[in-house]
C-alpha positions in Angstrom: 11.9 -116.0 -132.8 9.2 -115.6 -130.2 8.1 -118.8 -128.4 4.6 -119.8 -127.4 3.6 -121.9 -124.4 0.5 -122.2 -122.2 0.1 -121.2 -118.6 -0.7 -124.0 -116.1 -4.4 -124.9 -116.3 -5.8 -123.0 -113.4 -9.2 -122.4 -115.0 -11.4 -124.6 -117.1 -11.1 -124.1 -120.8 -8.5 -122.2 -122.9 -9.6 -118.9 -124.5 -7.5 -118.6 -127.6 -8.2 -114.8 -127.5 -6.4 -114.5 -124.1 -2.7 -113.9 -124.7 0.2 -112.6 -122.6 3.3 -111.4 -124.3 6.3 -111.3 -121.9 10.0 -110.5 -121.9 9.8 -107.9 -124.6 11.6 -104.5 -125.0 8.4 -102.6 -125.8 8.4 -99.0 -127.1 4.7 -98.1 -126.5 4.5 -94.6 -127.9 2.2 -93.9 -124.9 3.6 -91.0 -122.8 1.9 -92.5 -119.7 4.0 -95.7 -120.0 6.7 -95.2 -122.6 8.4 -98.6 -122.0 7.1 -102.0 -121.0 8.0 -105.6 -121.0 4.7 -107.4 -120.6 1.4 -107.1 -122.5 -2.0 -108.9 -122.0 -4.5 -109.2 -124.7 -8.2 -110.2 -124.4 -10.5 -110.4 -127.4 -8.0 -108.6 -129.6 -7.6 -105.6 -127.2 -4.9 -104.8 -124.7 -6.0 -105.4 -121.2 -2.5 -104.7 -119.6 0.7 -102.9 -120.5 3.5 -102.9 -118.0 6.2 -105.0 -116.4 4.4 -107.4 -114.0 3.5 -110.8 -115.4 1.2 -111.7 -112.6 -0.7 -108.4 -112.9 -1.1 -109.1 -116.6 -2.6 -112.5 -115.9 -4.9 -111.0 -113.4 -6.6 -108.9 -116.2 -7.6 -112.1 -118.0 -10.7 -114.1 -117.0 -9.4 -117.4 -118.4 -6.2 -119.4 -118.9 -4.0 -117.6 -121.4 -1.5 -118.4 -124.1 1.9 -117.1 -123.2 4.3 -115.8 -125.9 7.9 -115.2 -124.9 9.3 -112.3 -126.9 12.9 -113.3 -125.8 14.0 -109.7 -125.3 13.1 -108.6 -128.8 12.3 -105.0 -129.6 8.6 -104.2 -130.1 6.9 -101.1 -131.6 3.2 -100.4 -132.2 1.7 -101.7 -135.4 2.7 -99.4 -138.2 0.2 -97.5 -140.3 0.8 -96.8 -144.0 -1.3 -93.6 -144.5 -1.1 -93.7 -148.3 -1.0 -97.0 -150.1 -2.6 -98.7 -153.0 -3.1 -102.2 -151.9 -4.7 -103.8 -155.0 -2.2 -102.0 -157.2 0.6 -103.3 -155.0 -0.7 -106.8 -155.6 -0.9 -106.1 -159.3 2.7 -104.9 -159.2 3.7 -108.3 -157.9 1.9 -109.9 -160.8 3.3 -107.6 -163.5 6.7 -106.8 -165.0 8.8 -104.9 -162.4 11.0 -102.4 -164.3 12.1 -100.4 -161.2 15.7 -99.4 -161.4 16.4 -101.0 -164.8 18.3 -99.1 -167.4 16.8 -98.6 -170.9 18.3 -101.7 -172.5 17.4 -103.9 -169.5 13.8 -102.6 -169.7 13.5 -103.5 -173.4 15.1 -107.0 -172.7 12.5 -107.6 -170.0 9.6 -106.7 -172.3 11.1 -108.8 -175.1 11.3 -111.8 -172.7 7.7 -111.3 -171.7 6.5 -111.0 -175.3 8.3 -114.2 -176.3 6.1 -116.2 -173.9 2.8 -114.5 -174.7 0.2 -115.2 -177.4 -0.1 -112.5 -180.0 -2.6 -109.8 -179.1 -2.4 -110.3 -175.3 -1.6 -107.2 -173.3 1.7 -106.8 -171.6 1.7 -104.7 -168.4 4.6 -103.4 -166.5 5.6 -100.6 -164.2 8.5 -98.8 -162.6 10.5 -97.2 -165.4 12.0 -93.8 -164.9 13.4 -91.9 -167.8 15.5 -89.8 -165.4 17.8 -92.8 -165.0 18.3 -92.9 -168.8 19.9 -90.6 -171.4 17.7 -89.2 -174.1 14.5 -88.0 -172.4 11.1 -89.7 -173.0 11.2 -93.2 -174.6 9.2 -93.9 -177.8 6.7 -96.4 -179.1 9.2 -97.4 -181.8 11.6 -98.8 -179.2 8.8 -101.1 -177.8 7.7 -102.0 -181.4 11.1 -103.5 -182.0 10.8 -106.0 -179.0 7.0 -106.5 -178.9 5.4 -105.7 -182.2 2.4 -108.1 -181.9 1.3 -107.4 -178.3 -0.1 -104.1 -177.0 2.3 -102.9 -174.3 1.4 -100.5 -171.5 4.2 -99.6 -169.0 3.4 -97.4 -166.0 6.1 -94.8 -165.1 7.3 -95.1 -161.5 4.9 -92.3 -160.4 1.9 -93.8 -162.3 1.2 -90.3 -163.8 2.4 -91.3 -167.2 2.5 -94.4 -169.4 4.8 -95.7 -172.2 3.0 -97.6 -174.9 3.8 -99.2 -178.2 2.3 -98.4 -181.6 -0.2 -101.3 -181.4 -1.6 -99.9 -178.1 -1.9 -96.5 -179.7 -3.8 -97.9 -182.6 -6.1 -99.9 -180.4 -6.8 -96.8 -178.4 -7.5 -94.8 -181.6 -4.8 -92.2 -180.8 -3.5 -90.7 -184.0 -1.8 -87.5 -185.3 -4.0 -84.4 -184.9 -5.8 -85.6 -181.8 -6.1 -82.9 -179.2 -4.8 -83.3 -175.7 -7.5 -84.1 -173.2 -8.1 -81.6 -170.4 -5.7 -82.4 -167.6 -3.4 -84.6 -169.8 -0.8 -84.5 -172.5 0.0 -86.7 -175.5 3.8 -86.4 -176.0 4.5 -85.9 -179.7 7.5 -86.4 -182.0 8.9 -83.4 -184.0 6.3 -84.1 -186.8 3.4 -83.9 -184.3 2.6 -87.6 -184.2 2.0 -89.4 -180.8 5.4 -90.6 -179.7 4.4 -93.3 -177.2 4.1 -91.4 -173.8 0.8 -90.3 -172.4 0.7 -88.1 -169.3 -2.1 -87.5 -166.8 -5.6 -87.9 -168.1 -4.3 -88.8 -171.5 -3.5 -92.2 -170.0 -7.3 -92.9 -169.9 -7.3 -93.0 -173.7 -5.4 -96.3 -173.6 -7.1 -97.4 -170.4 -10.5 -97.5 -172.2 -9.2 -99.9 -174.8 -7.7 -102.4 -172.3 -9.6 -105.4 -171.0 -11.3 -104.9 -167.6 -9.1 -107.4 -165.7 -7.1 -109.2 -168.5 -7.6 -112.5 -166.7 -6.0 -111.4 -163.4 -7.3 -112.9 -160.2 -7.8 -109.9 -158.0 -8.2 -111.9 -154.8 -4.9 -113.7 -155.5 -3.1 -110.3 -156.0 -4.7 -109.1 -152.8 -3.3 -112.0 -150.9 0.1 -111.4 -152.3 0.0 -107.7 -151.3 -1.2 -108.6 -147.8 1.6 -111.1 -147.2 4.2 -108.5 -148.3 2.8 -105.6 -146.3 2.3 -107.6 -143.1 5.9 -108.7 -143.4 6.9 -105.1 -143.0 5.1 -104.7 -139.7 2.2 -102.8 -141.3 -1.0 -103.6 -139.4 -3.2 -100.8 -140.8 -3.3 -99.7 -144.5 -5.0 -96.6 -145.9 -5.9 -97.5 -149.5 -5.8 -94.0 -151.0 -7.8 -93.9 -154.3 -10.0 -97.0 -154.0 -12.2 -97.5 -157.1 -15.8 -97.9 -156.0 -16.0 -100.9 -158.4 -13.3 -102.6 -156.4 -15.1 -102.4 -153.1 -17.0 -105.7 -153.5 -13.6 -107.4 -154.1 -12.2 -105.9 -150.9 -15.3 -106.7 -148.9 -15.2 -110.2 -150.2 -11.6 -110.6 -149.1 -12.6 -109.5 -145.6 -15.5 -112.0 -145.5 -13.2 -114.8 -146.6 -10.8 -114.0 -143.9 -8.1 -112.8 -146.2 -7.7 -109.5 -144.6 -5.3 -109.9 -141.7 -4.3 -106.2 -141.6 -6.8 -103.3 -141.0 -7.9 -101.6 -144.2 -9.2 -98.0 -144.4 -10.6 -96.9 -147.8 -10.5 -93.5 -149.5 -12.7 -93.7 -152.6 -11.9 -91.9 -155.8 -14.4 -89.0 -155.8 -14.9 -88.7 -159.5 -16.8 -90.2 -161.2 -19.3 -90.1 -158.3 -20.8 -93.5 -157.6 -24.0 -92.9 -155.7 -24.6 -96.3 -154.1 -21.4 -96.1 -152.2 -20.3 -92.5 -151.9 -23.7 -91.1 -151.2 -23.9 -93.2 -148.0 -21.1 -91.4 -146.3 -18.4 -92.9 -144.1 -18.7 -96.1 -142.2 -15.9 -97.0 -139.7 -15.2 -100.1 -137.7 -16.8 -102.7 -140.0 -16.0 -106.4 -139.6 -14.7 -106.0 -136.1 -12.6 -103.0 -136.9 -10.9 -104.6 -139.9 -12.5 -102.4 -142.6 -13.4 -98.7 -142.6 -14.8 -96.5 -145.3 -13.2 -93.2 -144.3 -12.8 -90.7 -147.1 -12.7 -89.4 -150.6 -9.6 -89.0 -152.7 -9.1 -86.3 -155.4 -6.3 -85.6 -157.8 -5.4 -82.0 -158.2 -2.3 -82.4 -160.4 0.3 -84.9 -161.5 4.0 -85.4 -160.5 7.3 -83.7 -160.8 8.9 -86.7 -162.5 6.5 -86.4 -165.4 6.4 -82.6 -165.3 2.7 -82.8 -164.7 2.7 -81.3 -161.2 1.1 -77.8 -161.4 3.6 -75.1 -160.5 3.2 -71.4 -159.9 6.2 -70.7 -162.1 7.7 -72.7 -165.0 9.8 -75.8 -164.7 13.5 -75.0 -164.5 14.2 -77.7 -167.1 11.2 -76.8 -169.3 10.9 -73.0 -169.2 7.5 -71.5 -169.5 5.7 -74.9 -168.9 3.9 -75.1 -165.5 2.3 -78.5 -165.7 -1.5 -78.7 -165.4 -4.4 -78.9 -163.1 -7.2 -81.4 -163.0 -10.2 -79.4 -161.7 -11.5 -75.9 -162.3 -12.1 -74.0 -159.0 -15.8 -74.5 -159.4 -15.7 -78.2 -160.0 -13.3 -78.8 -157.1 -15.5 -76.8 -154.7 -18.6 -78.7 -155.8 -17.0 -82.0 -154.9 -15.7 -80.7 -151.6 -19.1 -79.3 -150.6 -20.7 -82.6 -151.3 -18.1 -84.4 -149.3 -18.6 -81.9 -146.4 -22.3 -82.4 -146.4 -22.0 -86.3 -146.3 -19.3 -86.2 -143.7 -16.5 -87.7 -145.8 -12.9 -87.0 -144.9 -11.1 -85.5 -147.9 -7.6 -86.2 -149.2 -6.4 -84.2 -152.2 -3.3 -85.1 -154.2 -1.2 -81.9 -154.4 2.4 -81.9 -155.5 3.0 -78.5 -157.1 2.7 -75.2 -155.2 -0.1 -74.1 -157.6 -2.1 -77.3 -156.8 -1.6 -76.7 -153.0 -2.8 -73.1 -153.3 -5.9 -74.1 -155.3 -6.8 -76.9 -152.8 -6.3 -74.8 -149.7 -8.3 -71.9 -151.1 -11.1 -74.2 -152.1 -11.2 -75.9 -148.7 -11.3 -72.5 -147.0 -14.2 -71.4 -149.1 -16.1 -74.6 -148.6 -15.5 -74.9 -144.9 -15.8 -71.2 -144.1 -16.3 -70.8 -140.3 -17.2 -74.5 -139.9 -15.5 -75.7 -136.7 -16.2 -79.4 -137.2 -13.2 -81.6 -136.6 -12.8 -82.8 -140.2 -9.0 -83.6 -140.5 -8.9 -83.0 -144.2 -5.6 -84.1 -145.8 -3.1 -82.8 -148.4 -1.5 -85.8 -150.1 2.3 -85.5 -151.0 2.6 -81.8 -150.0 5.8 -81.5 -151.9 6.2 -77.9 -152.9 4.3 -75.3 -150.9 4.3 -71.5 -151.0 5.1 -69.7 -147.7 1.6 -68.2 -147.4 -0.1 -71.6 -148.0 2.1 -73.3 -145.4 0.7 -70.9 -142.8 -2.9 -71.4 -144.0 -2.5 -75.2 -143.8 -1.5 -75.0 -140.2 -4.2 -72.4 -139.2 -6.9 -74.5 -140.9 -5.8 -77.8 -139.2 -5.1 -79.5 -142.5 -2.9 -82.6 -142.4 0.2 -83.0 -144.6 0.4 -86.6 -145.8 3.9 -87.3 -147.0 5.8 -90.2 -148.4 9.3 -89.8 -147.2 10.5 -93.0 -148.9 10.0 -91.1 -152.2 12.6 -88.5 -151.2 15.3 -91.0 -152.0 14.2 -90.9 -155.7 13.2 -87.3 -155.9 16.4 -85.9 -154.5 18.1 -86.8 -157.7 15.4 -85.2 -159.9 13.8 -82.3 -158.0 16.8 -79.8 -158.3 16.6 -80.0 -162.1 12.8 -79.6 -162.1 12.6 -76.8 -159.6 16.0 -75.1 -159.6 17.8 -74.3 -156.3 15.6 -71.3 -155.4 12.5 -73.3 -154.8 14.0 -76.3 -153.0 13.8 -74.6 -149.6 10.0 -74.8 -149.9 10.0 -78.5 -151.0 9.7 -81.6 -148.8 9.6 -79.2 -145.8 8.4 -81.5 -143.1 10.3 -80.0 -140.2 8.6 -76.7 -140.8 5.2 -78.3 -140.1 6.3 -79.9 -136.8 8.1 -76.8 -135.6 5.0 -74.8 -136.0 2.8 -77.1 -134.0 1.5 -79.4 -136.7 2.2 -83.0 -137.6 2.8 -85.1 -140.7 1.7 -88.6 -141.5 3.7 -91.0 -143.5 3.0 -93.6 -146.2 4.6 -95.3 -149.1 2.4 -94.6 -152.1 3.1 -98.2 -153.0 3.5 -99.5 -155.7 5.1 -96.2 -156.8 7.6 -96.6 -154.0 8.6 -99.5 -151.7 6.1 -100.2 -149.0 8.9 -100.8 -146.5 8.3 -98.3 -143.7 11.8 -98.5 -142.4 13.1 -97.1 -145.7 10.7 -94.2 -145.2 11.9 -93.6 -141.6 15.5 -93.8 -142.8 14.8 -91.2 -145.5 12.9 -88.9 -143.1 15.8 -89.0 -140.6 18.8 -88.8 -142.9 17.4 -87.0 -146.0 19.7 -89.3 -148.1 19.4 -92.2 -150.5 20.6 -95.7 -149.6 24.1 -94.9 -150.9 24.3 -92.2 -148.3 24.0 -89.4 -150.9 24.0 -86.5 -150.9 26.7 -85.8 -148.3 25.1 -84.0 -145.4 21.6 -84.8 -146.7 19.0 -83.1 -149.0 17.7 -80.1 -147.1 19.0 -81.5 -143.8 17.3 -78.8 -141.8 14.0 -80.4 -142.7 15.0 -83.8 -141.2 12.8 -85.5 -138.6 14.1 -87.1 -135.4 13.8 -90.9 -135.1 10.9 -90.6 -132.7 9.1 -88.1 -135.0 9.6 -90.5 -137.9 8.1 -93.3 -136.0 5.3 -91.1 -134.8 4.4 -90.3 -138.4 3.7 -94.1 -138.9 1.9 -94.6 -135.5 0.3 -92.0 -133.2 0.1 -89.2 -135.7 -1.2 -91.5 -138.4 -3.8 -92.9 -136.1 -5.0 -89.3 -135.2 -5.3 -88.4 -138.8 -7.6 -91.4 -139.4 -9.8 -90.6 -136.4 -8.5 -93.9 -134.9 -6.5 -92.6 -131.9 -8.8 -94.5 -129.5 -7.8 -97.8 -131.0 -4.5 -97.5 -132.9 -1.2 -95.8 -132.9 0.2 -96.8 -129.5 0.5 -99.8 -127.2 -2.0 -98.8 -124.6 -4.7 -100.5 -122.5 -8.0 -100.6 -124.4 -6.4 -100.3 -127.8 -6.1 -103.0 -130.4 -3.3 -105.4 -129.7 -1.3 -104.6 -132.9 2.5 -104.5 -132.9 5.6 -105.5 -134.7 8.6 -107.4 -133.3 11.9 -106.1 -134.7 15.5 -107.3 -134.9 16.9 -104.0 -133.5 16.0 -100.8 -131.6 15.4 -98.3 -134.4 15.8 -95.4 -131.9 19.4 -96.3 -131.0 20.8 -98.5 -133.9 23.4 -96.9 -136.3 21.6 -94.5 -138.6 22.1 -96.5 -141.7 20.7 -99.5 -139.8 17.2 -98.1 -139.8 16.8 -99.0 -143.4 17.9 -102.6 -142.8 15.4 -103.3 -140.0 13.8 -106.7 -140.2 10.4 -107.6 -138.9 10.5 -110.9 -137.0 6.7 -111.1 -136.4 3.6 -109.0 -136.9 0.7 -109.1 -134.4 -2.8 -107.9 -135.3 -5.6 -108.2 -132.8 -3.4 -110.5 -130.6 -2.9 -112.9 -133.5 0.8 -113.5 -134.3 1.7 -113.7 -138.0 5.2 -115.1 -138.4 7.3 -114.0 -141.4 
């Protein structure tokens, strides 16, 4: 582990904000000085990057703390460009069903119900029917293990929920109820609700649930922060912040709970005037909090068959999923965001959703040459014509490569072989002069960025399947994968002057690793351990 000492007292008074990090193997991601061994930090900013310890000291006006990195590997602080921080904290406080088979899932719910008072809500997340036999699960199965507690279990993609009959009754969902626009109530052969709600149908149960069900949001926030910093993540883009949660997040900053930098993209609908009408505000609280953009959902997910496709699902012929907005409603929100200066991020997974979003952006922006850096979140299936429009318009594909390890087992059945060449096509973007940014979409996937880098480079799951990789021609190089979490991610957030590389004048944010991710064995990328995370010159030990 790194060791901390003090330089000999050559000046009166020790400035705790003056730090020199020496004897590191530092990958800076700065073309002007790609490698270094010594860093100096003053007031949270880098004053020196190079190889001379004395020159580093000379940039500091006071006596400095010295941290010996002991030859460890260092990379810039990582940026998760698409996370859900409070939701990740809630995941840590709820039942974790990820990877469980059907029987294990029911046993976990039964165990939770046994320790709960009747009538209290049971929350969980992470189930995936694609790992089971028999298709969608039913309310009846949950009724057998938790008849006296309303149960709500988020699917792994959070675009559908599995509930029991008590939750259905409390939400007033009965036979004959119409599907809400942009949602689906899955039904049994007799037409009664079966226990799965997709898309906007989830809100029918959401309205019946208690606002917080006794959860301590600050406590869950602290849990999430500890986990995310432990992965070397120094900047987090919270993508779909509820305006009502902003006071909680601002309070966390004021109480000193926010060790990482947090950038917020607010849910654009419903529009909350007292926050959204003010427009963006970057660099608050000394650069720890920024209000950057607006997040919209255009469709759902492939796993739930709620992504909006141009042609029917291969495993549900004739069904194309659904869209959230009409063209007119989408354009109205985009125009308002444009006028207020918000950066826009639109959730688009199906090719029809991408086409609608790109066309709406083109109509709203017209010949506007303002550098807006609007984003397309997920960018999973894209028609050839829209791929070219994305690049010509300067739109930014925001991908979550860690999710490929899940999707590669499901996407062929949903899309069929013919459409796969247009799916998860990240190499195409880079080869045509664009760039991609990377995130986790946690809690839907693991927030571990080294799993994301591994997936981007290998196009395989952790068992090294499929042989040769899933669409291996779309793989990124290791340096490109790291760029998607550093320099490219900073550029997409209008933060390239302060983040993304280890360069003089930028924030002193970096991660100390147990290996060189550019040269270690390929499978070793996923196993990378973070020994320490530094934010603004402050070392946070794991």
